[in-house]
N, CA, C and O atoms as a CHARMM CRD file, in Angstrom:
* protein
*
  376
    1    1 MET  N     21.28200  98.35700 -40.71500 PROA 1      0.00000
    2    1 MET  CA    20.84900  99.78600 -40.60700 PROA 1      0.00000
    3    1 MET  C     21.21900 100.17600 -38.98100 PROA 1      0.00000
    4    1 MET  O     21.16100  99.49900 -37.95500 PROA 1      0.00000
    5    2 THR  N     21.64900 101.67100 -39.25500 PROA 2      0.00000
    6    2 THR  CA    21.89900 102.20200 -38.20200 PROA 2      0.00000
    7    2 THR  C     20.91700 102.74700 -36.98900 PROA 2      0.00000
    8    2 THR  O     20.03000 103.58200 -37.16300 PROA 2      0.00000
    9    3 LYS  N     21.24000 102.11700 -35.72200 PROA 3      0.00000
   10    3 LYS  CA    20.24200 102.76000 -34.72400 PROA 3      0.00000
   11    3 LYS  C     20.06200 103.99800 -34.38100 PROA 3      0.00000
   12    3 LYS  O     21.09000 104.60700 -34.67800 PROA 3      0.00000
   13    4 THR  N     18.86200 105.08400 -33.64800 PROA 4      0.00000
   14    4 THR  CA    19.38800 106.19100 -33.39000 PROA 4      0.00000
   15    4 THR  C     19.44700 106.00900 -32.09900 PROA 4      0.00000
   16    4 THR  O     19.28800 104.88600 -31.62300 PROA 4      0.00000
   17    5 TRP  N     19.66600 106.99900 -31.40300 PROA 5      0.00000
   18    5 TRP  CA    20.40300 107.25300 -30.37200 PROA 5      0.00000
   19    5 TRP  C     18.99800 106.65600 -29.46400 PROA 5      0.00000
   20    5 TRP  O     19.23200 105.73100 -28.68600 PROA 5      0.00000
   21    6 ASN  N     17.92900 107.04000 -29.53400 PROA 6      0.00000
   22    6 ASN  CA    16.71500 106.66700 -28.91000 PROA 6      0.00000
   23    6 ASN  C     16.39700 105.00700 -28.87500 PROA 6      0.00000
   24    6 ASN  O     16.03500 104.36000 -27.89200 PROA 6      0.00000
   25    7 GLU  N     16.59900 104.60100 -30.00300 PROA 7      0.00000
   26    7 GLU  CA    16.48300 103.22600 -30.22000 PROA 7      0.00000
   27    7 GLU  C     17.68900 102.66800 -29.39100 PROA 7      0.00000
   28    7 GLU  O     17.30800 101.77200 -28.63800 PROA 7      0.00000
   29    8 TYR  N     18.95700 102.91500 -29.30800 PROA 8      0.00000
   30    8 TYR  CA    19.81900 102.41200 -28.73900 PROA 8      0.00000
   31    8 TYR  C     19.56300 102.42700 -27.34400 PROA 8      0.00000
   32    8 TYR  O     19.57200 101.35900 -26.73200 PROA 8      0.00000
   33    9 SER  N     19.33800 103.48500 -26.76700 PROA 9      0.00000
   34    9 SER  CA    19.12400 103.68000 -25.50000 PROA 9      0.00000
   35    9 SER  C     17.69200 103.20100 -25.24400 PROA 9      0.00000
   36    9 SER  O     17.95500 103.01500 -24.05600 PROA 9      0.00000
   37   10 ASN  N     16.73600 102.93300 -25.30300 PROA 10     0.00000
   38   10 ASN  CA    15.44600 102.02100 -25.01700 PROA 10     0.00000
   39   10 ASN  C     15.47400 100.51600 -25.20900 PROA 10     0.00000
   40   10 ASN  O     14.67700  99.65000 -24.84500 PROA 10     0.00000
   41   11 THR  N     16.73000 100.43800 -25.95100 PROA 11     0.00000
   42   11 THR  CA    17.03100  98.64100 -26.19000 PROA 11     0.00000
   43   11 THR  C     17.50100  98.52200 -24.82000 PROA 11     0.00000
   44   11 THR  O     16.98400  97.65900 -24.11000 PROA 11     0.00000
   45   12 ARG  N     18.56700  99.40100 -24.27700 PROA 12     0.00000
   46   12 ARG  CA    19.58600  99.25600 -23.07700 PROA 12     0.00000
   47   12 ARG  C     18.66100  99.08100 -22.02400 PROA 12     0.00000
   48   12 ARG  O     18.56300  98.05200 -21.35600 PROA 12     0.00000
   49   13 ILE  N     17.83200 100.33600 -21.85600 PROA 13     0.00000
   50   13 ILE  CA    17.14800 100.54600 -20.65800 PROA 13     0.00000
   51   13 ILE  C     16.07500  99.02100 -20.70100 PROA 13     0.00000
   52   13 ILE  O     15.99800  98.38800 -19.64700 PROA 13     0.00000
   53   14 ALA  N     15.35300  98.54500 -21.84000 PROA 14     0.00000
   54   14 ALA  CA    14.82300  97.41000 -21.46500 PROA 14     0.00000
   55   14 ALA  C     15.42400  96.35100 -20.97800 PROA 14     0.00000
   56   14 ALA  O     14.73300  95.43400 -20.53300 PROA 14     0.00000
   57   15 LYS  N     16.58900  96.28800 -20.97200 PROA 15     0.00000
   58   15 LYS  CA    17.50500  95.58100 -20.51600 PROA 15     0.00000
   59   15 LYS  C     18.03600  95.36600 -18.97800 PROA 15     0.00000
   60   15 LYS  O     18.40600  94.27700 -18.53900 PROA 15     0.00000
   61   16 MET  N     18.01400  96.34200 -18.39000 PROA 16     0.00000
   62   16 MET  CA    18.67700  97.04200 -17.16500 PROA 16     0.00000
   63   16 MET  C     17.53300  95.94400 -16.01100 PROA 16     0.00000
   64   16 MET  O     16.36200  95.62100 -16.21300 PROA 16     0.00000
   65   17 SER  N     18.24700  95.67200 -15.07500 PROA 17     0.00000
   66   17 SER  CA    17.87500  95.11500 -13.78200 PROA 17     0.00000
   67   17 SER  C     17.52100  96.24100 -13.31300 PROA 17     0.00000
   68   17 SER  O     17.98600  97.34700 -13.58900 PROA 17     0.00000
   69   18 ARG  N     16.16200  95.80000 -12.14100 PROA 18     0.00000
   70   18 ARG  CA    15.46200  96.67300 -11.35300 PROA 18     0.00000
   71   18 ARG  C     16.24400  97.57400 -10.96700 PROA 18     0.00000
   72   18 ARG  O     16.24100  98.68200 -11.50300 PROA 18     0.00000
   73   19 LYS  N     16.95300  97.29300 -10.09100 PROA 19     0.00000
   74   19 LYS  CA    18.09700  98.12400  -9.66000 PROA 19     0.00000
   75   19 LYS  C     18.63200  99.11700 -10.75600 PROA 19     0.00000
   76   19 LYS  O     18.48200 100.28400 -10.39500 PROA 19     0.00000
   77   20 ASP  N     19.10600  99.00500 -11.76300 PROA 20     0.00000
   78   20 ASP  CA    20.37800  99.79300 -12.41300 PROA 20     0.00000
   79   20 ASP  C     19.25300 100.48900 -12.80200 PROA 20     0.00000
   80   20 ASP  O     19.34000 101.68500 -12.52300 PROA 20     0.00000
   81   21 LEU  N     17.85200 100.05000 -13.54700 PROA 21     0.00000
   82   21 LEU  CA    16.82100 100.96400 -13.74700 PROA 21     0.00000
   83   21 LEU  C     16.74100 102.22500 -12.68400 PROA 21     0.00000
   84   21 LEU  O     17.06400 103.39000 -12.91200 PROA 21     0.00000
   85   22 GLU  N     16.20400 101.65100 -11.42200 PROA 22     0.00000
   86   22 GLU  CA    16.20400 102.49200 -10.62100 PROA 22     0.00000
   87   22 GLU  C     17.54900 103.78900 -10.45700 PROA 22     0.00000
   88   22 GLU  O     17.43000 105.00500 -10.30500 PROA 22     0.00000
   89   23 PHE  N     18.52800 103.11200 -10.53900 PROA 23     0.00000
   90   23 PHE  CA    19.78600 104.09600 -10.56000 PROA 23     0.00000
   91   23 PHE  C     19.89800 105.12400 -11.86200 PROA 23     0.00000
   92   23 PHE  O     20.40200 106.24100 -11.98000 PROA 23     0.00000
   93   24 HSD  N     19.34300 104.42400 -12.59800 PROA 24     0.00000
   94   24 HSD  CA    19.27400 105.26100 -14.23300 PROA 24     0.00000
   95   24 HSD  C     18.26200 106.42000 -13.90200 PROA 24     0.00000
   96   24 HSD  O     18.69300 107.56700 -14.02700 PROA 24     0.00000
   97   25 ASN  N     17.18100 106.26900 -13.56300 PROA 25     0.00000
   98   25 ASN  CA    15.78400 107.13500 -13.05000 PROA 25     0.00000
   99   25 ASN  C     16.49100 108.09900 -12.12800 PROA 25     0.00000
  100   25 ASN  O     16.16800 109.27900 -12.25900 PROA 25     0.00000
  101   26 LEU  N     17.45400 107.78300 -11.16300 PROA 26     0.00000
  102   26 LEU  CA    18.07200 109.09000 -10.06500 PROA 26     0.00000
  103   26 LEU  C     18.64100 109.68100 -11.11800 PROA 26     0.00000
  104   26 LEU  O     18.32500 110.86000 -11.27800 PROA 26     0.00000
  105   27 LEU  N     19.45800 109.16700 -11.95700 PROA 27     0.00000
  106   27 LEU  CA    20.43300 110.02500 -12.67400 PROA 27     0.00000
  107   27 LEU  C     19.72700 110.88300 -13.58000 PROA 27     0.00000
  108   27 LEU  O     20.16100 111.98800 -13.90300 PROA 27     0.00000
  109   28 ARG  N     18.73400 110.43700 -13.96400 PROA 28     0.00000
  110   28 ARG  CA    18.06600 111.33600 -14.97100 PROA 28     0.00000
  111   28 ARG  C     16.89700 112.38600 -14.18500 PROA 28     0.00000
  112   28 ARG  O     16.44200 113.30500 -14.86500 PROA 28     0.00000
  113   29 GLN  N     16.54000 112.26400 -13.09200 PROA 29     0.00000
  114   29 GLN  CA    16.26000 113.22700 -12.19900 PROA 29     0.00000
  115   29 GLN  C     17.08700 114.18300 -12.04400 PROA 29     0.00000
  116   29 GLN  O     16.78400 115.26500 -12.54600 PROA 29     0.00000
  117   30 GLN  N     18.42900 114.04800 -11.27000 PROA 30     0.00000
  118   30 GLN  CA    19.61000 114.64600 -11.26800 PROA 30     0.00000
  119   30 GLN  C     19.75300 115.56600 -12.30300 PROA 30     0.00000
  120   30 GLN  O     19.63500 116.74900 -11.98400 PROA 30     0.00000
  121   31 TYR  N     19.92700 115.36200 -13.19500 PROA 31     0.00000
  122   31 TYR  CA    20.41700 115.67700 -14.52800 PROA 31     0.00000
  123   31 TYR  C     19.22600 116.85600 -14.88700 PROA 31     0.00000
  124   31 TYR  O     19.53100 117.95000 -15.36000 PROA 31     0.00000
  125   32 GLN  N     17.92200 116.47900 -14.60400 PROA 32     0.00000
  126   32 GLN  CA    16.96200 117.37400 -15.11400 PROA 32     0.00000
  127   32 GLN  C     17.04600 118.73400 -14.32100 PROA 32     0.00000
  128   32 GLN  O     16.95200 119.80700 -14.91600 PROA 32     0.00000
  129   33 ILE  N     17.25200 118.64300 -12.76900 PROA 33     0.00000
  130   33 ILE  CA    17.61100 119.41400 -11.62500 PROA 33     0.00000
  131   33 ILE  C     18.65200 120.27800 -12.17600 PROA 33     0.00000
  132   33 ILE  O     18.40100 121.41700 -12.56900 PROA 33     0.00000
  133   34 ALA  N     19.86700 119.73400 -12.21200 PROA 34     0.00000
  134   34 ALA  CA    21.23500 120.11000 -13.20700 PROA 34     0.00000
  135   34 ALA  C     20.91600 121.02600 -14.09500 PROA 34     0.00000
  136   34 ALA  O     21.44700 122.11700 -13.89100 PROA 34     0.00000
  137   35 SER  N     20.08400 120.93400 -15.20000 PROA 35     0.00000
  138   35 SER  CA    19.91800 121.43600 -16.11800 PROA 35     0.00000
  139   35 SER  C     18.80500 122.67100 -16.02500 PROA 35     0.00000
  140   35 SER  O     18.80700 123.52500 -16.91100 PROA 35     0.00000
  141   36 GLN  N     17.89800 122.73500 -14.97600 PROA 36     0.00000
  142   36 GLN  CA    17.15000 123.63000 -14.77300 PROA 36     0.00000
  143   36 GLN  C     18.07600 124.80500 -14.08600 PROA 36     0.00000
  144   36 GLN  O     18.18000 125.96500 -14.48500 PROA 36     0.00000
  145   37 VAL  N     18.59500 124.32100 -13.17400 PROA 37     0.00000
  146   37 VAL  CA    19.68100 124.99700 -12.22600 PROA 37     0.00000
  147   37 VAL  C     20.38600 126.42100 -13.42800 PROA 37     0.00000
  148   37 VAL  O     20.10900 127.61000 -13.58800 PROA 37     0.00000
  149   38 LEU  N     21.20700 125.62500 -13.94000 PROA 38     0.00000
  150   38 LEU  CA    22.03600 126.21600 -14.91600 PROA 38     0.00000
  151   38 LEU  C     21.53700 126.95200 -15.88600 PROA 38     0.00000
  152   38 LEU  O     22.23100 127.90900 -16.23000 PROA 38     0.00000
  153   39 GLY  N     20.38100 126.75700 -16.51100 PROA 39     0.00000
  154   39 GLY  CA    19.63800 127.12100 -17.18600 PROA 39     0.00000
  155   39 GLY  C     19.11500 128.60800 -16.66700 PROA 39     0.00000
  156   39 GLY  O     19.23000 129.67700 -17.26500 PROA 39     0.00000
  157   40 ALA  N     18.63300 128.41100 -15.64800 PROA 40     0.00000
  158   40 ALA  CA    17.94300 129.64900 -14.73700 PROA 40     0.00000
  159   40 ALA  C     19.43200 130.89900 -14.70400 PROA 40     0.00000
  160   40 ALA  O     19.68600 132.03100 -15.11400 PROA 40     0.00000
  161   41 ARG  N     20.01000 129.93000 -14.03500 PROA 41     0.00000
  162   41 ARG  CA    21.25500 130.54400 -13.76600 PROA 41     0.00000
  163   41 ARG  C     22.03200 131.92100 -15.32700 PROA 41     0.00000
  164   41 ARG  O     22.33400 133.11300 -15.37700 PROA 41     0.00000
  165   42 LYS  N     22.02000 130.82400 -16.20700 PROA 42     0.00000
  166   42 LYS  CA    22.41700 131.28500 -17.01000 PROA 42     0.00000
  167   42 LYS  C     21.53300 132.41400 -18.02800 PROA 42     0.00000
  168   42 LYS  O     21.96400 133.29400 -18.77300 PROA 42     0.00000
  169   43 GLN  N     20.43700 132.08200 -17.78600 PROA 43     0.00000
  170   43 GLN  CA    19.22400 133.24000 -18.51600 PROA 43     0.00000
  171   43 GLN  C     19.10500 134.47400 -17.68700 PROA 43     0.00000
  172   43 GLN  O     18.28000 135.35300 -17.93400 PROA 43     0.00000
  173   44 ARG  N     19.87700 134.51100 -16.78400 PROA 44     0.00000
  174   44 ARG  CA    19.81500 135.64400 -15.78700 PROA 44     0.00000
  175   44 ARG  C     21.13100 136.12200 -15.79900 PROA 44     0.00000
  176   44 ARG  O     21.52200 137.02200 -15.05600 PROA 44     0.00000
  177   45 ASN  N     21.92100 135.46200 -16.73600 PROA 45     0.00000
  178   45 ASN  CA    23.65900 136.44700 -16.64700 PROA 45     0.00000
  179   45 ASN  C     23.94300 136.56600 -15.25900 PROA 45     0.00000
  180   45 ASN  O     23.99300 137.70800 -14.80300 PROA 45     0.00000
  181   46 LEU  N     24.19700 135.30800 -14.27600 PROA 46     0.00000
  182   46 LEU  CA    24.91900 135.20700 -13.29200 PROA 46     0.00000
  183   46 LEU  C     25.91800 134.30500 -13.39900 PROA 46     0.00000
  184   46 LEU  O     25.62800 133.27200 -14.00200 PROA 46     0.00000
  185   47 THR  N     27.19500 134.42900 -12.91000 PROA 47     0.00000
  186   47 THR  CA    28.10300 133.66100 -12.57600 PROA 47     0.00000
  187   47 THR  C     27.56900 132.63700 -11.58100 PROA 47     0.00000
  188   47 THR  O     26.41300 132.70800 -11.16500 PROA 47     0.00000
  189   48 GLN  N     28.60100 131.47900 -11.12300 PROA 48     0.00000
  190   48 GLN  CA    28.20400 130.87300  -9.97700 PROA 48     0.00000
  191   48 GLN  C     28.41400 131.42000  -8.71800 PROA 48     0.00000
  192   48 GLN  O     27.76100 131.13400  -7.71500 PROA 48     0.00000
  193   49 LEU  N     29.70800 132.53200  -8.80900 PROA 49     0.00000
  194   49 LEU  CA    29.77800 133.32600  -7.61300 PROA 49     0.00000
  195   49 LEU  C     28.74600 133.96600  -7.23200 PROA 49     0.00000
  196   49 LEU  O     28.19000 133.85000  -6.14000 PROA 49     0.00000
  197   50 GLN  N     28.37400 134.84400  -8.33600 PROA 50     0.00000
  198   50 GLN  CA    27.20800 135.53300  -8.14300 PROA 50     0.00000
  199   50 GLN  C     25.83300 135.41400  -7.22500 PROA 50     0.00000
  200   50 GLN  O     25.22700 136.23900  -6.54100 PROA 50     0.00000
  201   51 LEU  N     25.58400 133.80600  -7.56400 PROA 51     0.00000
  202   51 LEU  CA    24.47900 133.19600  -7.23200 PROA 51     0.00000
  203   51 LEU  C     24.74300 132.36400  -5.99500 PROA 51     0.00000
  204   51 LEU  O     23.85100 131.64000  -5.55300 PROA 51     0.00000
  205   52 ALA  N     26.06700 132.44700  -5.35200 PROA 52     0.00000
  206   52 ALA  CA    26.19400 131.89000  -4.14600 PROA 52     0.00000
  207   52 ALA  C     25.83600 133.12000  -3.25000 PROA 52     0.00000
  208   52 ALA  O     25.18800 133.16000  -2.20400 PROA 52     0.00000
  209   53 GLN  N     26.50700 134.21100  -4.03400 PROA 53     0.00000
  210   53 GLN  CA    26.21100 135.43300  -2.89700 PROA 53     0.00000
  211   53 GLN  C     24.86900 136.02200  -2.99500 PROA 53     0.00000
  212   53 GLN  O     24.59900 136.97800  -2.26800 PROA 53     0.00000
  213   54 LEU  N     23.96000 135.53400  -3.85000 PROA 54     0.00000
  214   54 LEU  CA    23.02100 136.13400  -3.68000 PROA 54     0.00000
  215   54 LEU  C     21.78900 134.94200  -2.87600 PROA 54     0.00000
  216   54 LEU  O     20.79800 135.27800  -2.22900 PROA 54     0.00000
  217   55 SER  N     22.06700 134.08900  -3.05800 PROA 55     0.00000
  218   55 SER  CA    21.67400 132.50200  -2.31500 PROA 55     0.00000
  219   55 SER  C     22.07800 131.87400  -0.97900 PROA 55     0.00000
  220   55 SER  O     21.39200 131.11500  -0.29600 PROA 55     0.00000
  221   56 GLY  N     23.42800 132.36600  -0.70300 PROA 56     0.00000
  222   56 GLY  CA    23.99800 132.20400   0.40000 PROA 56     0.00000
  223   56 GLY  C     24.25100 130.53700   0.35200 PROA 56     0.00000
  224   56 GLY  O     24.26100 129.98700   1.45300 PROA 56     0.00000
  225   57 VAL  N     24.41900 129.84500  -0.62100 PROA 57     0.00000
  226   57 VAL  CA    24.83800 128.99900  -0.57900 PROA 57     0.00000
  227   57 VAL  C     26.06300 128.79100  -1.74600 PROA 57     0.00000
  228   57 VAL  O     26.28800 129.34400  -2.82300 PROA 57     0.00000
  229   58 GLN  N     26.83400 127.56000  -0.86900 PROA 58     0.00000
  230   58 GLN  CA    28.52000 127.96400  -1.36600 PROA 58     0.00000
  231   58 GLN  C     28.77700 127.53600  -3.01900 PROA 58     0.00000
  232   58 GLN  O     28.27600 126.63500  -3.69100 PROA 58     0.00000
  233   59 GLN  N     29.63200 128.43400  -3.30800 PROA 59     0.00000
  234   59 GLN  CA    29.69200 128.16900  -5.16900 PROA 59     0.00000
  235   59 GLN  C     30.00600 126.86600  -5.43200 PROA 59     0.00000
  236   59 GLN  O     29.53300 126.31600  -6.42600 PROA 59     0.00000
  237   60 ALA  N     30.98400 126.10200  -4.42500 PROA 60     0.00000
  238   60 ALA  CA    31.09700 124.49000  -4.47700 PROA 60     0.00000
  239   60 ALA  C     29.76800 123.62400  -4.87800 PROA 60     0.00000
  240   60 ALA  O     29.56700 122.76800  -5.73800 PROA 60     0.00000
  241   61 ASP  N     28.91100 124.25800  -3.82200 PROA 61     0.00000
  242   61 ASP  CA    27.95200 123.50200  -3.73800 PROA 61     0.00000
  243   61 ASP  C     27.16300 123.55100  -5.20200 PROA 61     0.00000
  244   61 ASP  O     26.66900 122.59400  -5.80000 PROA 61     0.00000
  245   62 ILE  N     27.19500 125.19200  -5.67200 PROA 62     0.00000
  246   62 ILE  CA    26.24500 125.27100  -7.17300 PROA 62     0.00000
  247   62 ILE  C     26.73100 124.35200  -8.08700 PROA 62     0.00000
  248   62 ILE  O     26.03300 123.74800  -8.90200 PROA 62     0.00000
  249   63 SER  N     28.33500 124.21300  -7.90500 PROA 63     0.00000
  250   63 SER  CA    29.24000 123.67500  -9.44000 PROA 63     0.00000
  251   63 SER  C     28.50800 121.97900  -9.32000 PROA 63     0.00000
  252   63 SER  O     28.06200 121.38200 -10.30000 PROA 63     0.00000
  253   64 ARG  N     28.52000 121.50200  -8.09900 PROA 64     0.00000
  254   64 ARG  CA    28.30200 120.20600  -7.94100 PROA 64     0.00000
  255   64 ARG  C     27.27500 119.72800  -8.70200 PROA 64     0.00000
  256   64 ARG  O     27.23200 118.94800  -9.65300 PROA 64     0.00000
  257   65 ILE  N     26.10100 120.62100  -7.83000 PROA 65     0.00000
  258   65 ILE  CA    24.59500 120.61600  -8.52500 PROA 65     0.00000
  259   65 ILE  C     24.84700 120.56800 -10.06800 PROA 65     0.00000
  260   65 ILE  O     24.72000 119.58900 -10.80300 PROA 65     0.00000
  261   66 GLU  N     25.28100 122.00100 -10.44300 PROA 66     0.00000
  262   66 GLU  CA    25.05100 122.10000 -11.99900 PROA 66     0.00000
  263   66 GLU  C     25.81900 120.99300 -12.98300 PROA 66     0.00000
  264   66 GLU  O     25.56900 120.93400 -14.18700 PROA 66     0.00000
  265   67 ASN  N     26.74100 120.16100 -12.35100 PROA 67     0.00000
  266   67 ASN  CA    27.50100 119.10500 -12.96200 PROA 67     0.00000
  267   67 ASN  C     26.57800 118.03400 -12.67800 PROA 67     0.00000
  268   67 ASN  O     26.90500 117.11900 -13.43300 PROA 67     0.00000
  269   68 GLY  N     25.51100 117.64900 -11.91900 PROA 68     0.00000
  270   68 GLY  CA    25.27500 116.36400 -11.50500 PROA 68     0.00000
  271   68 GLY  C     25.85000 115.69700 -10.65400 PROA 68     0.00000
  272   68 GLY  O     25.49000 114.53100 -10.49100 PROA 68     0.00000
  273   69 HSD  N     26.82500 116.20600  -9.93200 PROA 69     0.00000
  274   69 HSD  CA    27.65800 115.29500  -8.80700 PROA 69     0.00000
  275   69 HSD  C     26.82700 115.60700  -7.57700 PROA 69     0.00000
  276   69 HSD  O     27.26900 115.23200  -6.49100 PROA 69     0.00000
  277   70 SER  N     25.70100 116.23500  -7.62900 PROA 70     0.00000
  278   70 SER  CA    25.06800 116.50700  -6.17300 PROA 70     0.00000
  279   70 SER  C     23.90200 116.57100  -6.41000 PROA 70     0.00000
  280   70 SER  O     23.50500 116.91300  -7.52400 PROA 70     0.00000
  281   71 PHE  N     23.04100 116.24000  -5.36500 PROA 71     0.00000
  282   71 PHE  CA    21.41600 116.26900  -5.42000 PROA 71     0.00000
  283   71 PHE  C     20.78800 117.42200  -4.08900 PROA 71     0.00000
  284   71 PHE  O     20.57800 117.11900  -2.91400 PROA 71     0.00000
  285   72 PRO  N     20.60900 118.67800  -4.69800 PROA 72     0.00000
  286   72 PRO  CA    20.28300 119.44700  -3.66000 PROA 72     0.00000
  287   72 PRO  C     19.52800 119.26700  -2.70100 PROA 72     0.00000
  288   72 PRO  O     18.52500 118.64300  -3.04600 PROA 72     0.00000
  289   73 THR  N     19.55700 119.60300  -1.35300 PROA 73     0.00000
  290   73 THR  CA    18.41900 119.51100  -0.38100 PROA 73     0.00000
  291   73 THR  C     17.48900 120.25500  -0.81100 PROA 73     0.00000
  292   73 THR  O     17.74100 120.97600  -1.77600 PROA 73     0.00000
  293   74 THR  N     15.77700 120.28900  -0.03400 PROA 74     0.00000
  294   74 THR  CA    14.99600 120.76500  -0.62000 PROA 74     0.00000
  295   74 THR  C     15.50200 122.44600   0.18100 PROA 74     0.00000
  296   74 THR  O     15.23200 123.43600  -0.50000 PROA 74     0.00000
  297   75 GLU  N     16.10700 122.65800   1.38000 PROA 75     0.00000
  298   75 GLU  CA    16.61700 123.88900   1.93000 PROA 75     0.00000
  299   75 GLU  C     17.67700 124.41200   0.40500 PROA 75     0.00000
  300   75 GLU  O     17.16700 125.05600  -0.51200 PROA 75     0.00000
  301   76 THR  N     18.71800 124.11400   0.40100 PROA 76     0.00000
  302   76 THR  CA    19.35400 124.34300  -0.95600 PROA 76     0.00000
  303   76 THR  C     18.34500 124.87400  -2.15600 PROA 76     0.00000
  304   76 THR  O     18.30400 125.98000  -2.69500 PROA 76     0.00000
  305   77 LEU  N     17.64700 123.83600  -2.35300 PROA 77     0.00000
  306   77 LEU  CA    16.88800 124.38100  -3.74200 PROA 77     0.00000
  307   77 LEU  C     15.91700 125.50500  -3.43800 PROA 77     0.00000
  308   77 LEU  O     15.67200 126.23300  -4.40000 PROA 77     0.00000
  309   78 ALA  N     15.32500 125.78700  -2.31400 PROA 78     0.00000
  310   78 ALA  CA    14.67400 127.05500  -2.02900 PROA 78     0.00000
  311   78 ALA  C     15.33900 128.27000  -2.02800 PROA 78     0.00000
  312   78 ALA  O     14.85600 129.34100  -2.39600 PROA 78     0.00000
  313   79 LYS  N     16.72100 128.03700  -1.50900 PROA 79     0.00000
  314   79 LYS  CA    17.29300 129.17000  -1.34500 PROA 79     0.00000
  315   79 LYS  C     18.18900 129.65600  -2.79200 PROA 79     0.00000
  316   79 LYS  O     18.76500 130.73900  -2.68900 PROA 79     0.00000
  317   80 LEU  N     18.31200 129.01400  -3.94100 PROA 80     0.00000
  318   80 LEU  CA    18.60600 128.90800  -5.10600 PROA 80     0.00000
  319   80 LEU  C     17.47700 129.21800  -5.87100 PROA 80     0.00000
  320   80 LEU  O     17.57900 129.97600  -6.83500 PROA 80     0.00000
  321   81 LEU  N     16.41000 128.71200  -5.54500 PROA 81     0.00000
  322   81 LEU  CA    15.38600 129.38400  -6.23700 PROA 81     0.00000
  323   81 LEU  C     14.87000 130.91400  -6.23100 PROA 81     0.00000
  324   81 LEU  O     14.71200 131.63700  -7.21500 PROA 81     0.00000
  325   82 GLN  N     14.66000 131.20600  -4.94400 PROA 82     0.00000
  326   82 GLN  CA    14.76900 132.47700  -4.16600 PROA 82     0.00000
  327   82 GLN  C     15.44000 133.42300  -4.88400 PROA 82     0.00000
  328   82 GLN  O     14.90900 134.40200  -5.40700 PROA 82     0.00000
  329   83 ALA  N     16.85700 133.08300  -4.92200 PROA 83     0.00000
  330   83 ALA  CA    18.06300 133.86500  -5.63500 PROA 83     0.00000
  331   83 ALA  C     17.69600 134.25400  -7.24500 PROA 83     0.00000
  332   83 ALA  O     17.87900 135.36500  -7.74300 PROA 83     0.00000
  333   84 LEU  N     17.05000 132.89300  -8.04100 PROA 84     0.00000
  334   84 LEU  CA    17.01000 132.83800  -8.96900 PROA 84     0.00000
  335   84 LEU  C     15.66200 133.72700  -9.42600 PROA 84     0.00000
  336   84 LEU  O     15.41200 133.97700 -10.60500 PROA 84     0.00000
  337   85 GLN  N     14.91600 134.11800  -8.40800 PROA 85     0.00000
  338   85 GLN  CA    13.54800 134.51800  -8.65600 PROA 85     0.00000
  339   85 GLN  C     12.74600 133.48800  -9.58700 PROA 85     0.00000
  340   85 GLN  O     11.96700 133.89100 -10.45100 PROA 85     0.00000
  341   86 ALA  N     12.97400 132.22400  -9.36600 PROA 86     0.00000
  342   86 ALA  CA    12.11500 131.26800  -9.76700 PROA 86     0.00000
  343   86 ALA  C     11.50500 130.59600  -9.29500 PROA 86     0.00000
  344   86 ALA  O     11.56000 130.80800  -8.08300 PROA 86     0.00000
  345   87 ARG  N     10.49000 129.33700  -9.66600 PROA 87     0.00000
  346   87 ARG  CA    10.00100 128.50400  -8.90500 PROA 87     0.00000
  347   87 ARG  C      9.87100 127.19300  -9.46000 PROA 87     0.00000
  348   87 ARG  O     10.19900 126.87500 -10.60300 PROA 87     0.00000
  349   88 VAL  N      9.32400 126.37600  -8.50000 PROA 88     0.00000
  350   88 VAL  CA     9.58800 124.38000  -8.64300 PROA 88     0.00000
  351   88 VAL  C      8.18600 124.28400  -9.60500 PROA 88     0.00000
  352   88 VAL  O      7.26100 125.04900  -9.32800 PROA 88     0.00000
  353   89 LYS  N      8.08000 123.57100 -10.45500 PROA 89     0.00000
  354   89 LYS  CA     6.98600 122.77000 -10.84800 PROA 89     0.00000
  355   89 LYS  C      7.13800 121.13000 -10.63100 PROA 89     0.00000
  356   89 LYS  O      7.99300 120.40700 -11.14300 PROA 89     0.00000
  357   90 ILE  N      6.31800 120.83700  -9.93800 PROA 90     0.00000
  358   90 ILE  CA     6.47500 119.33900  -9.59500 PROA 90     0.00000
  359   90 ILE  C      5.18700 118.50300 -10.31800 PROA 90     0.00000
  360   90 ILE  O      3.97900 118.69500 -10.17600 PROA 90     0.00000
  361   91 GLU  N      5.95800 117.42200 -11.21000 PROA 91     0.00000
  362   91 GLU  CA     4.62300 116.64000 -11.91400 PROA 91     0.00000
  363   91 GLU  C      5.16900 115.11500 -12.00400 PROA 91     0.00000
  364   91 GLU  O      6.08300 114.49800 -12.55100 PROA 91     0.00000
  365   92 LEU  N      4.14500 114.88800 -11.20300 PROA 92     0.00000
  366   92 LEU  CA     4.37500 113.46300 -10.89100 PROA 92     0.00000
  367   92 LEU  C      3.92000 112.52500 -11.88300 PROA 92     0.00000
  368   92 LEU  O      2.73100 112.61100 -12.18900 PROA 92     0.00000
  369   93 VAL  N      4.75500 111.48000 -12.55500 PROA 93     0.00000
  370   93 VAL  CA     4.18600 110.79800 -13.84900 PROA 93     0.00000
  371   93 VAL  C      4.55700 109.28700 -13.39300 PROA 93     0.00000
  372   93 VAL  O      5.45000 109.03700 -12.58300 PROA 93     0.00000
  373   94 SER  N      3.70300 108.26700 -14.05900 PROA 94     0.00000
  374   94 SER  CA     4.26700 107.17400 -13.49600 PROA 94     0.00000
  375   94 SER  C      4.58500 106.38900 -15.01900 PROA 94     0.00000
  376   94 SER  O      5.12800 105.28500 -15.04300 PROA 94     0.00000
């Protein structure tokens, strides 16, 4: 029988070392921020260049954040949030 993606993923995660699991969790968090910034920008019909002009964040930095290649500093995230007229909601889960 064929495994679903979730079954396959859960099996791989269960076999990860502590170090690999920490890295996996970091990437997951980075992806969540990237998809939220991208979604908010698209929802407002802005290009990366327009968001850069509104926020004062370099377009290349926005691209790296949206592509998951860079984790924004709190200062950069604050500038993006202000330009997107958005706010951040932090939820701590264990």
